C-alpha positions as CSV (number, residue, x, y, z in Angstrom):
1,M,10.8,-6.0,6.1
2,K,11.9,-2.5,5.3
3,Q,10.6,0.9,6.1
4,P,10.0,3.6,3.5
5,S,12.8,6.1,2.8
6,A,12.5,9.7,3.8
7,S,10.2,11.8,1.6
8,D,8.5,9.2,-0.5
9,I,6.7,12.0,-2.4
10,E,7.7,15.2,-4.2
11,I,4.8,17.7,-3.7
12,S,3.8,20.6,-5.9
13,I,0.8,22.9,-6.0
14,A,-2.0,22.4,-8.6
15,D,-1.8,25.2,-11.2
16,M,-5.3,26.2,-12.3
17,T,-4.3,29.3,-14.2
18,S,-4.3,27.6,-17.5
19,K,-6.6,25.1,-19.2
20,V,-5.5,21.7,-20.3
21,S,-8.1,21.1,-22.9
22,L,-7.6,17.9,-24.9
23,P,-9.9,16.2,-27.5
24,Y,-11.6,13.1,-26.2
25,A,-13.9,10.4,-27.4
26,D,-17.2,11.4,-25.7
27,H,-18.8,8.1,-26.6
28,G,-16.2,6.1,-24.7
29,I,-13.5,3.7,-25.7
30,Q,-14.4,0.0,-25.9
31,A,-12.4,-2.2,-23.6
32,G,-14.2,-5.3,-24.9
33,F,-15.0,-5.9,-28.5
34,P,-13.9,-3.2,-30.9
35,S,-16.5,-0.7,-32.2
36,P,-16.4,1.6,-35.3
37,A,-14.1,4.5,-34.7
38,Q,-15.6,8.0,-34.5
39,D,-15.0,10.0,-37.7
40,Y,-13.9,13.0,-35.8
41,I,-13.8,14.2,-32.2
42,T,-15.4,17.5,-31.5
43,E,-15.5,17.4,-27.7
44,T,-12.7,18.5,-25.4
45,I,-12.0,17.9,-21.8
46,D,-10.0,20.1,-19.4
47,L,-8.0,17.7,-17.2
48,N,-7.6,20.4,-14.5
49,M,-11.4,20.5,-14.1
50,E,-11.7,16.7,-14.1
51,V,-9.1,16.0,-11.4
52,V,-9.1,19.1,-9.2
53,R,-12.3,19.8,-7.2
54,H,-10.8,22.1,-4.6
55,P,-8.1,24.2,-6.3
56,A,-6.8,26.0,-3.2
57,A,-6.4,22.7,-1.4
58,T,-5.1,20.5,-4.2
59,F,-1.5,19.4,-4.8
60,Y,0.2,17.0,-7.1
61,G,2.8,14.6,-5.9
62,R,5.3,12.4,-7.7
63,V,5.7,9.0,-6.0
64,N,9.2,7.8,-5.2
65,G,9.5,4.1,-4.2
66,D,7.6,0.9,-4.4
67,S,5.7,0.5,-1.2
68,M,2.3,0.8,-3.0
69,V,2.9,-1.4,-6.1
70,N,0.3,-3.9,-5.2
71,E,-2.3,-1.1,-5.5
72,G,-0.9,-0.3,-9.0
73,I,0.9,2.8,-7.8
74,E,4.5,2.8,-9.0
75,D,7.7,4.8,-8.8
76,G,7.2,8.0,-10.9
77,D,3.4,8.0,-10.9
78,L,1.6,11.3,-10.2
79,I,-1.0,11.5,-7.5
80,V,-3.6,14.2,-6.9
81,I,-3.9,15.1,-3.3
82,D,-6.9,17.0,-1.8
83,R,-6.2,18.5,1.6
84,S,-9.8,19.6,2.0
85,I,-11.2,16.1,2.3
86,E,-11.6,14.7,5.8
87,P,-9.6,11.5,6.0
88,A,-11.5,8.3,6.8
89,D,-10.5,4.8,7.6
90,G,-9.3,3.0,4.5
91,D,-8.4,6.1,2.5
92,L,-5.2,6.4,0.5
93,A,-3.4,9.3,2.0
94,V,-0.2,11.3,2.0
95,C,1.0,11.4,5.6
96,C,3.7,13.3,7.3
97,V,5.5,11.1,9.9
98,D,8.3,12.8,11.9
99,G,8.9,15.3,9.1
100,D,8.8,12.9,6.1
101,F,6.0,12.3,3.6
102,T,4.8,8.8,2.9
103,L,1.9,7.4,0.8
104,K,-0.1,4.7,2.5
105,R,-3.6,3.3,3.1
106,I,-4.7,4.5,6.5
107,K,-6.3,2.3,9.1
108,I,-7.9,4.3,11.9
109,E,-8.5,2.5,15.2
110,P,-9.8,4.1,18.4
111,D,-6.4,4.2,20.1
112,R,-4.0,4.3,17.1
113,V,-3.5,4.8,13.4
114,W,-1.8,2.3,11.1
115,L,-0.2,3.2,7.8
116,I,-0.6,0.1,5.5
117,P,1.8,-0.4,2.5
118,A,0.7,-2.4,-0.5
119,N,4.0,-4.4,-0.9
120,E,4.8,-7.4,1.3
121,T,8.4,-6.3,1.7
122,F,7.3,-3.3,3.7
123,D,6.0,-3.4,7.3
124,P,2.9,-1.5,8.4
125,I,3.7,1.6,10.4
126,M,2.0,2.0,13.8
127,I,1.7,5.6,14.7
128,T,2.2,6.2,18.4
129,G,2.1,9.3,20.7
130,D,5.9,9.5,20.2
131,N,5.5,10.3,16.5
132,R,4.9,13.7,15.0
133,F,2.0,12.7,12.7
134,E,-0.4,14.4,10.3
135,I,-2.6,13.0,7.6
136,W,-1.6,15.7,5.1
137,G,-4.2,14.9,2.4
138,V,-6.3,12.3,0.7
139,V,-5.4,10.9,-2.7
140,T,-8.2,11.4,-5.3
141,F,-6.4,10.3,-8.5
142,V,-3.4,8.4,-9.7
143,I,-1.9,9.5,-13.1
144,K,0.2,6.8,-14.7
145,R,2.6,6.8,-17.6
146,K,1.8,3.9,-19.9
147,Y,3.9,4.9,-22.9
148,R,7.4,3.6,-22.5
149,R,10.2,6.2,-22.6
150,R,12.7,5.8,-25.4
């Protein structure tokens, strides 16, 4: 089993100074049987308003590595991190362990914390009193690229 490399996440602050308004299909997109397409789309959605609830405490991060692939989080995905949310057992969180960021599912026990990867080639990380440790923020959204780069 392997441990994550240093700084599994590149962090940047959420910029709320501009709107990201995009047209959207307000009646939904069928994931089952096709339905007649809308003639035109008049509604817009601001992605910042959809994914950022607490602007002063929200950051974006780009995932580096594959320790969370079995949760569908892959190298290069963007995550939205809210530092104002109180972490709870089972949350997906960005943690700082001995000065390095890592993305893991947290398991909080009365006497210890575990960082649980979603890839069987990685070991869980047991946090002890010897570690400098902080749950830096809770992940609220994962933004994936589905279009292949050419």
